[in-house]
N, C-alpha and C positions, 0 to 999 in steps of 0.2 A: 504494500500500500504506500503510495507516494505521500510524503509529509507535506503539510501546508507550510507556507512561509512562517506562520506563527509557531508551529510545532518545531520547525528547524531552529528558529531563534531561541525557543525555550530549551531545546536540546543543547545548543551551543552555550547558552548561559549556564546550564547545569555542569557542563564540562569545564567551564571556566572556574566555577565555584569549587569543583572537585580538585582542580589543579592547585588552587589556593590552599585547601586543607591538606593535600598531599605534601606540598612544599613545607607547610608549617609543621607537620608531624616530623619531618626529617630535620627541620631546624631545632625543634625542641629536643629530639633525641641527640643531635649533635652537641647541644648545650650540655646535656647530662654527662657526656663522655669527654668533651674537649674544652669546656669553659670552666674556669676556676670555681665559679659559683655553682655551676651544675654539679661538679665533682664533690664539692665540700658541703653544699646545702641540699641539692636535689637528691644525689645518691645517698647521702646520709639519712634522709627521710625514708627512702625506700628500704635501706638496710635496717632502719629502726622498725619498719613494718615486717621485717623478716623475709623480704622478697629476694630470691636468688637472682643472679645475673642472667641466667638463661630465661627466666620468667620475665624479667624486665625487658629483655630483647624481644621475646615472643609477643608481648602485648604492646611493644613499641612505646614504652613509657618515656617521659621526657621532663624537661624543666624550662620554665619561662623566666628569663632574667628579670630581676626586681627593679626595673626602670620603666619610666612612663610609656615610652613608645619604641622600645628597642626592635621588636620583631616587625612592627608596622613599617618602620623606616627601612629595615632590611628587605622586606617584601617589596616595597616601592622601588628600591634600588635594583631589585631583580626583575622589574618590569610588570609586577602585578598592579592592577588598577585599584585605587582606593574604593571605588564603587563596589568591587567584589569583596574586598576585605570587610567592608561594612555589611554587605548582604549576608555573608557567612556568619557575621556576629563576632568575629575574632577581634575586630577593631571597633571601638566606640568613637563616633565622630560627633563633636559638639560644635558650637558656634565658631565661625571663622576657620573652619577645618582644623580645629584643635583635636588632635587624635590621642587616644589612650588604648594601650594594650589591655584587652579584657582580662587576660590571665596572668599579668605580670606578677612575678614572685611566687608562683604556684607550681606544685608538682602536677604533671600533666598526664591524663589518662585519655588517649585517643579513643573515639567511639567509631566502630567499624560497621559498615553495612553487612548484610548477609553474604555479599560477594567479596568482602574484604577491603572495600574502599573506605578511606577515612572521611566521615561525613560531619563530625563534630568533636568536641572536646569536653572533658570534665577537668576542672582545675581545683586541686585541693590546697587549701591554705596551709602554710608551713609556720608562719609567724604566729605566736600565741596571741598577739593583740589584734589579729585580723578577725573582725566580727562576722564575716561571711565565711563559713567553713568550706562550702563548695560553690564554685562559680562555673556554671554550665553554659554551653553554647545555646543561644536562643533559637527559636524556630526559624527555619529558612527553607529555601526551595529544595535543599538536599537533606535537611535534617528535621524530622518530626518525632519528637521524643515519645509521643504516645504510640508510635507505630514501630519502634525498634527497641531491642533489649541489648544491654551491654554484654559483650562476650559472645554474641550469637555466631559470628564468623568462626571463632575458635571452637565453639561447642557443637556445631551442627552435625558433624560426623559422629561424635560420641552420642548425641541425642538419638540419631538414627540407629546406631548400634545397640544402645541400651533400651531403646523404645520408651524413654521417659526423660524428663528434664527437671532439674532442681532450680528453684528461684530463691535468690538471697537478696539482701537489702541494697548493697552498694558495690562499687567497683572493686575496692580492696577485698571484699568478701569473695568475689568471683576469683580474683587472682590467687588468694590464699588457698581456696579449695582446689583450684587447678594444680597449684604447686604440691598439694597433698595427694594428688592423683585422681581427683574427681573432676572429670572434664565436661560432663553434660550439665553445665551450670551457667545461669545467666542472672542478670539483675535489671530491674527497671531503670530507665535513665532519668533520675531526678524527679520521678513522679510516681503516683500510686499505679499499681498494675491495671492496665486497660484492656478492654475487649479486643482492640486491634493487636495488642501484644500477644494475647492468648491465641488469637487466630493465626498469627505468624508462627507460633510454636506448634500449633495443631497441624499446620501444613507440613511441618518437618517430621513430627512424630509419626511413625508408620501406623496404619490402621491395624487393630488387633483382629 
């Protein structure tokens, strides 16, 4: 079926948003291993949670430098448009194009689609005086928190194999359980469990 011009434009925009989130995941992961703050602050947080390095790599965890607009400016230098940075929600744009990194100073948990694409992020506060424990990606054209569950890409094969799925509260719970050997496990993305999320899991779990 031939796509309409509107559908082509929508598809192109989704691809542009995905390119932004894919680049940013790599940026966050690079910080964790190669930036002094990532190694001393970000990695220390994950070590405190008891995460092994192989698990950190598996889930593509990362760290956002604790400065106002570090990754936004880096993204702009790499040719990404501010329009798409704002549409994905990773950058907050205020009056006079004053920009703020939504996740600055946080441990980063990328959120993957069922096919493995990075579609959003969860940012965990590390500083004790931070009043907001989790900062999550807002709704966008590629991320709808009511329709996806955290960890689904890594859990889908185990869900099919085990013919069941466990649901826990948060990102760290999923990672801890996978590290312990329980792979058919997911968590809602910053919201109560929804009908759409249950339908997603039901499509994966084989019929009895």
